[in-house]
Every structure is written in C-alpha cells, then in structure tokens.
C-alpha positions in Angstrom: 60.9 -136.9 -155.0 59.9 -138.8 -158.1 60.9 -138.3 -161.7 59.5 -139.4 -165.0 62.0 -140.9 -167.9 61.8 -142.2 -171.3 64.0 -145.0 -172.7 64.2 -145.6 -176.4 63.7 -149.2 -177.5 65.1 -150.6 -180.8 62.2 -150.8 -183.1 62.5 -154.9 -183.4 60.3 -154.9 -179.7 57.4 -154.0 -182.1 57.9 -157.0 -184.5 59.2 -159.5 -181.7 57.0 -158.6 -178.8 53.2 -159.4 -179.4 51.9 -157.8 -176.2 54.0 -154.8 -177.4 52.2 -154.6 -180.8 49.0 -155.1 -179.1 49.6 -152.0 -176.8 50.5 -149.8 -179.9 47.8 -150.2 -182.5 48.3 -146.3 -183.5 52.1 -147.0 -184.4 52.9 -146.3 -188.1 57.0 -147.2 -187.8 57.9 -143.4 -188.2 58.8 -142.4 -184.7 60.3 -144.7 -182.1 59.3 -147.3 -179.9 59.8 -146.0 -176.1 59.2 -147.1 -172.6 58.1 -144.7 -169.9 58.7 -145.0 -166.1 59.1 -143.4 -163.1 61.6 -143.3 -160.4 62.9 -141.9 -156.8 66.4 -142.2 -158.4 68.3 -140.2 -161.4 67.1 -141.8 -164.6 70.7 -142.6 -165.6 70.7 -144.8 -162.5 67.2 -146.2 -163.0 68.0 -147.1 -167.0 71.3 -149.1 -165.2 69.1 -151.0 -162.8 67.0 -152.0 -166.0 70.0 -153.2 -168.0 71.9 -154.8 -165.2 68.7 -156.7 -163.7 69.1 -155.4 -160.3 67.3 -157.0 -157.5 65.7 -155.4 -154.2 66.8 -156.6 -150.9 64.0 -158.7 -150.7 65.1 -160.2 -154.4 62.3 -158.6 -156.2 63.4 -158.0 -159.9 63.6 -154.2 -160.4 64.0 -154.1 -164.1 61.7 -154.3 -167.1 62.2 -157.2 -169.3 61.3 -155.1 -172.2 63.7 -152.3 -171.2 66.6 -155.0 -170.6 66.1 -156.9 -174.0 65.4 -153.7 -176.1 66.5 -150.6 -174.3 69.0 -148.3 -176.0 69.5 -145.1 -174.3 67.5 -142.3 -172.4 65.5 -139.8 -174.3 65.6 -136.4 -171.9 64.0 -134.2 -174.9 60.8 -136.5 -174.1 60.8 -135.7 -170.3 63.2 -133.2 -169.3 60.8 -130.3 -168.9 58.5 -132.2 -166.6 59.0 -131.4 -162.8 59.8 -133.8 -160.1 56.6 -135.1 -158.0 56.4 -135.1 -154.4 54.8 -138.2 -154.0 54.3 -141.6 -155.6 50.7 -141.7 -156.4 51.5 -138.0 -158.6 54.2 -139.6 -160.3 52.3 -142.7 -161.2 49.3 -140.4 -162.6 51.8 -138.6 -164.8 53.6 -141.4 -166.0 50.3 -142.8 -167.3 49.5 -139.2 -168.6 52.6 -138.9 -170.4 52.5 -142.6 -171.8 49.1 -141.8 -173.3 50.4 -138.2 -174.9 53.2 -140.0 -176.7 50.7 -142.9 -178.2 48.8 -139.8 -179.3 51.8 -138.6 -180.8 52.3 -141.9 -182.5 55.2 -143.2 -180.4 55.0 -147.1 -179.8 54.8 -147.0 -175.9 55.3 -149.5 -173.3 54.5 -148.4 -169.5 54.3 -150.9 -166.4 
C-alpha cells in the first residue's frame, strides 16, 4: 500500500531556491510552501527519513534535499482524506495530481 503525504516547508525556500521559485510562478506568498510525496511507509516515518538523510541498503539517498533543508512538519489536513493506493504507479499518478491541485490553489509545491 502507498500513501501520499504533504510536508510544509519554510517560506524562505521560495527566496533561496531558484528551481523551487521557477516551478511556482503562481505563488503569491499567501499560502504555504509544501512538498508532496508518496510512500509505502507511515508518513511520519517518511518525514524522519528525509530529515535524517537516510540511505538505502545500496547507499542511495532516500531523502529530498528540499525537505532536509526546509521541511518543518507534516500537513495531514492536506492529505488525510486521500485513500491508500495498491500499487506504485497509481500512487505516483495521484502524487502528481495532488501537486497540481495544490498549485491551482496557489500553494508553492515541490514534487520529485
């Protein structure tokens, strides 16, 4: 099972990270900056993996540098009603859809 999650980012990500800023021309500064992700773990566990820069058994970095540097906390209100997905492909599609929805609502969004 795969779940979506949303992490609030500190707003200085918008001023300090050019790629983040370029990905969010719709952002007006009123709402938050967020990261949208997908995981087979509990969202809290996944957030900790980002913050602790965990690596896989093969030495692959499992974290997002944006979350590591700017991640503040989980935003369950933005994802708690979304059901779990049976496979990775469905979850990846839903992750992109959630990111697009939040951008339309004028959040600044990062998704890998």
